[in-house]
N, C-alpha and C positions, 0 to 999 in steps of 0.2 A: 258681151255684157260684163260690166264690172260691178261687183257687189260692194256697196258702200254703206257704212254706218256714219251718221252725222251727229256730232255733239256740238250744240250751239247755244249761245246766249241771245237768241233772237228776241227782239223787243226793245233794244236800246239803240245801238248803231244799226241803221237800216240795211247795211250790207249783208247781214245774216239772212234777212228775208230774200234779198236778191240772190244769194247763194242757194237757198232752198228752192226758189223758183227755177233756177238754172238746173239743179239736179233733177227736179221733176220733169223738166222739158228735155233733158239730155237723153236721147234714145239709147245711148250706150250704158246708161246707169240703171242698175237694179238696186234701188234704195231699200235696204232691209229694215231700217228703223231710224228713229230720231230720239235723242236724249237732250234734255235741256239742263242748263246750269246757271247758277247765280240767283239773286233775289227774285221772288215771285215766279219760281220755276213753273208752277202750274199755269199761270197766265201766259208764260212763254210757250208752253205746250199748246195752249189754245190758239195762239197766233200761228204756230206751225200747222195746226189742224185746219186753219182757214185756207192755207195754200194747198194742202192736200185735197180738201174738198173742192177747191176751185179747179184743181187738176183732175178731179174725179178718181182719186186714188185712195186706197185704204192702206195706210202706212202705220205700223206700230209707233206710238209716241209715249215716252216715259219721262215725267218730270224727274230731274236729278237733284244733285246737291245744291242747297240754297246757301250754305255756309262753307267757306274755304277750309281746307285741312289745317291751315295756319292763318292767323290774323283775322281782321274784321272784313266783312263783306263791303266792298266799295261800290257795288252795283246793286243796291237793294230794291230798286224800282224798275218795273217794266213799262216804260213810257208809252210804247205803241199799243198797249192794251186798251188805250182810249178808243181805238178804232174797232174793237171787237163787236160792239153792238150793231155795227153796220154790215157784218159778214157772218154767214153760218159757220159755226165752230163747235167743237167738242168742249165739254166742261168737266168730264169725269175721266180720270186716267189712273192706271195702276200706280200705287204709292210705294215708294221705298224700294223699287226694283230696278232702277235704271242701270246701275253698275252690274247687277246680276244679269240683266237682259243683254248688256254688251258682251259679257263673258260667255253666256250661253250661245249667243249668235256666232261669235268667233269660233268657239269650239265645235259648233255644228257645221261650220263651213271652213274647215281647216285649210289654210293656205290660200283662201280665195277673197278675204275681206280686206278692204281699205278702210281704216278708221280715220275719218276726217274731223279734226277738232278745229273749231273756229271761234271758241270762247275761252275763258279762263280754264285751266287744266284740272280742275278738281275731280271731275268724273274720271278722267283718264288716269290721274294719279291714284285714285282709289281702286280703279280697275287693276293696275299693275301692282298695287300693294296687296290687294286681297286675292287676286287671281293671277299670280306672276307667270303661270304657264301660258297665258293668252298671248304674251309677247312673241313667243316662238311660232305661234300659229297664225299670226297676222301676215297678210300679203304685204301690207305697208301701213305706215302711220304718216299721214300728211297733215301738217299743222299750219294754220295762219298764226304765226307767232314769232316774236323776236325781231331783232334788227342787227344785221351783221356789218353795217357800215361802221368802220373803226372811228370815224370822226363824229358819229352821232352821240349826242349827250342824252337825248330823250330815251326813256325806257318804253317798252311796248305793253299795252294794256293786258293782253291775254296772259303773257308770261308773268307780269307783275301782280295779276289778280289773285294768285295763290302760290306763294313762294315755295312751300313744301311740295306741293303737287308738281310744280315746274321742275324742281330738282329731281324728283322721282322720274318724271317722264324723260328728261334728257339723259338720265343714267340708264334707262331701260334699253336693252339691245333689241332692235327690230330689223327685219330684213331690209326694208326701205324706211328710213327715218328722215323725212323731208321737212324742212322749215321754209315757209314762204313768208318773209318778214317785211317790215316797213320799208326797208331799203329798196324793194321793188314795188310793193303794193301802192305806195304813195305816188307812184308815177302813173297810175291808172285811175282816172276820175272823170266825172261828168258834172256839169253845173245843174242846178235845179231846173232851169229852163230846158236844157238838153234832155234831162230825164223825162220831163213832162211830154216832150215831143216824141221820144223814142220808145217809151214803155207802152206799147200798143197792144201786145199780145194779151189774151184773156188772163193767163196765169200772172201777168205783171200788174193787172188792175188793182188787186188788194195791196200789192207791194207799193204802188204809187200812193195809195191811201196812207200806208204806214210812213212813206217817205215824207209826206207833207208834215207829219208830226216832227220828224227829224229836222226838216228844213226850218220849222218854226222854233224849235227848242235848242237846236245845236248849230248846224252849218247849212248853207245853201249849196252844198256840194256832196256828192256821194263818192267816196273812195272805194274802189272795188277790191278791198282787202280779201275778204272771204271768198267771193266768187272766183278770184284769180287762183287762189289755192285749190279750189275745187276743179277748175279748168285744167290744171296741170295733171290731174289724174287721167284725163282723157286725151289731152294734147300736150305732152310734156315739152315739146319744142317751142311753146310760147315763151318759155324762160330758158336761160342757160343756168347751169348749176356748178357748184364746186363741191368736192368731197373734202371732209376734214373733221374736226372736232369742235363742237359747240359746248363751251363751259358756261356755267350759270353763276353769276355774281350777285350778291346782295348789295344793293346801293340804297342806303337809308332804309326806307320801308318798301322799296321797289326792287324788282329783279332785272338784271341786265344780261343779255346774251353776248358772249365774246366768241368770235370766230377764229379758229386756228386752222388755216388751210393745210391740207395734207395730201396723202395718196388715196387712190381709189378704195383701198381697204379700210379707210377710216370710217367711224360709225355713223356720221351724219352727212346728209346732203342738204345744201342750202342754195336757194335761188339767188343769183348774183346779178341778173339783168332780165328785162322783159321787153318784148315787142308790143308796144301799146296798140298799134294799128292791127296787128295780127290777133291780139287778144279780143278787141271789140268786134272784129269780123267773125271770130269764132263764137263769142258770147251771143250776139244777136242772131247768128245763124241757127242756133239750136231752137229758136222760137218760131222758125218758119216752117 
């Protein structure tokens, strides 16, 4: 069993909900808790509780930071909260304790916890700022974030969502510091029609409900950004990786990650390729 803490902005891009459903179905995962981040964090916590209830699981859930450490919140609305009336969910959560909860859990399980971040890095930045000792006690930090394609002009949402927090997180030394970025996650997607046909498991039924909001308001495609990052915790060989240094550059009001390939003793690991077929075989396999 692998002990995991999930930090998520579930409720906007539907891949966060897909990621949480995967973790709840993954038999190798001991999910110790969930923290939410960005605007309407409590509604995001309620969405996470929908999936936990659907899975019959009692998982601690803590609404986290609604405002970034620096700049304005660019994700103020939790669009998928529109589906909450259709599903049993919690409405009351511990307030103002998300970062403290992360720190306590890491320190109580020294050397055993993977922190999986799949949203803007505000909670993680505050964790390493306020509790710097936690970095040395993490088994690993796995992030959906960044883009190490040198030809890419576009920045990545999670890294750009809080520039100060992203700078802190990339400077923090962790035993395993893995970035799974757009350069690989954009290769793994399904159309809306494929999702409707394939999301048959009970835990995926509310996810499909959330997905219909995503399809209507944004795109008729799901990119499996966050669930791919999660899957590398349990099946690392779904991707290939490079070791090196990721530096963080400010680009206008956005943040851009720059990859400097190096030796194995460099501080960062970055996914450089993915096997799409192996990924989907693994992903849907956990729901059987």
